N, C-alpha and C positions, 0 to 999 in steps of 0.2 A: 917241205914248204913250197907253196905255189905262189908265184908272183904274177900279177897282171898289171899292165900299164895301159892307160887309156888317155888320149890327148883330147882336151875339150877346147873348142875353138872360139869362144868369145875373147876378143882382144881387150886388154886393159888399156888405160890411157897411154901407157908408155909403148904400146904396140907389141908387148911380149905375149907368148902363149902360156896358158896355165897348164899344169900337168898334175895329174892325180895318180897316186900309186896306192893300190889296194893290196894288202897282203892277207892271205888266208892261211892259217896254220891248223893242221889236223894233228892232234896229239896222240890219239890211239884209234884203233878200229872200233872198239866198243863205245868209247866216249868221244863224241865229236864236240869240240869247243871252238867255234870260229872266233877269230879276232880280226877285226878290220881296222886298219890304220889308214888315215888320210893325211897325206902330206902335200903341201902345195909348194911349187917352185915358181916364182914369178920374177919378172924383171921389174914390175911396177909396184909390188908390195901389198898394201892393205886393202885395195879395192876388191879383190876376190873374197877376202874374209868378210868384208862388209856385205857383199852380195849374198854369200852363204848364210850369214846371220839373218839378213832381211828375208831371204827365201824360207828359212826355218820358221821365223815368226809368222809369215803369211800362211805357211802350212798348218801351224798350230791354231791360228785364228779360223781357218777354214774348217778344221776338225771341230772346234768348239761351237761354231755357228751351225754346222751341219748336224751335230749330234744333240743339239738343244731340243727341248720339248716344244711342240707347237703351242702357240698361244690360243686359248679357247675364248671365243667372243660369244657372250650370251646376250640375247636381245630380250628385254623384258617388255611385254606388251600388256598394258592395262586396258582391258576392254570390259565394259559393263553391258550385260545383256539384260534387257528389260522384258524378256519373254516370260510369261507365267509357266511355272513348272507344275505339272499335274502329278499329284501324289495319289496313288491308288492303293487303298487298303481293302483287302478282300476278307470279309468276315465269313468264316465257315462255321456253320452251326452243326454240331454233331447231333445226328439224329439217333436217339436211343429208343429202341423198341421196348415196350412194356407189355406185360400181360397180368391179368388179375385172376385169382382163384378165390372163391368164396368157401369158407369152412362153416358147415351147418351141422345140426345134430344128426343128419343123415349121411354126412361125408363131404367129399370135395366136389365142387361144381366149377368147372368141368372135371371129369375124372381122367381125361387124357388131354395133354396140351403139347402142341408142336410149335417150337420157337427157333429163332436163329441164334447163333453164337453172339454173346453180348447183350442179350435180352434180360431185362430186369423183371422178375416174376414176384408179385406181391400176393401173400396169403392174408386174408382178412377174416377174422371171426365175426360173422354177421348174426349169430344166434344169441338172443338175449334171454333165453330160457334159463332160469336159475337152476333147474334140475339137471341140465346138461353140464357135464364136466368140461372145464376149460381145456381146449385142445393144445397139444404140443406137436409141432411139425418137425419130422425127422427125415433126413435123406438116408438112403441105404446104398451100399456098395460104392460106386463111383462118386456118389453125392454125399459122402459121409460128413463133409464140411457144413452141410445145411442142417442146422439144429436151432430150435427156438426154446425159450422158456414158455411156460403156459400163457396163452393169450386170453386176456379178459374180453368180454363182449365189446366190439368196436375197435380193438387193437389189431395191428397188422405187422407183418414181417416181410422184408424184401430180400431177395437173393439174386445175384447176377451170375448167369451161366456163361463161363469164359471159354469153354471148349465143347466140341461136339461129343455127345454121349446120350445114353438113355438112362433115366433115373427113375427109381421107384421111391415114392414119397409115402410116408406112413404117419397116421395120427398116433403119437406115442401113448395117449391115454386109452384110445379105442383102436387097437391094432388091426381090427377088421376093416377099418376105413383106410383105403389106399388110393393112390393115383399114379399116373405115369407122365413124365415130362421127357419129350424127345427133342434134343437140341441138335440142329443141323448146321 
């Protein structure tokens, strides 16, 4: 047991000195449990206890006020702006390239066509000769998706080339009539 004595010197009304005794007990080396005892000896009595209670209350109030959340003050400003607001809408027209191929009794006109990716090519049967068989447009190899029914005179068929390639086009009724489409 360790005892410490400390004399504190504010005088009470009676002129006596207050004395505080602290005792610290250590119970074991592994487990330390301090106990502090406060005892007051006074000649004048209750004034010291009143001061201690008052100081304790002040300390608690300081902690409460100091740890509180700050008050947020928001200022609302109503301001009307009469300036015109310009709204810009940009209209972008997509330019689609097109190409036409005429199908006659003699074959395709033109027989070679160079186009860009995304171009729409239209084949139109322009032959109104009743003896001529109605053509059927067929794509070969990479253009196998290009296929029409038989086209009557004046009818047409359109196909969009969506990737770069070279295509051979055949008239399915007269296979000797061919053309080439180069897509770049």
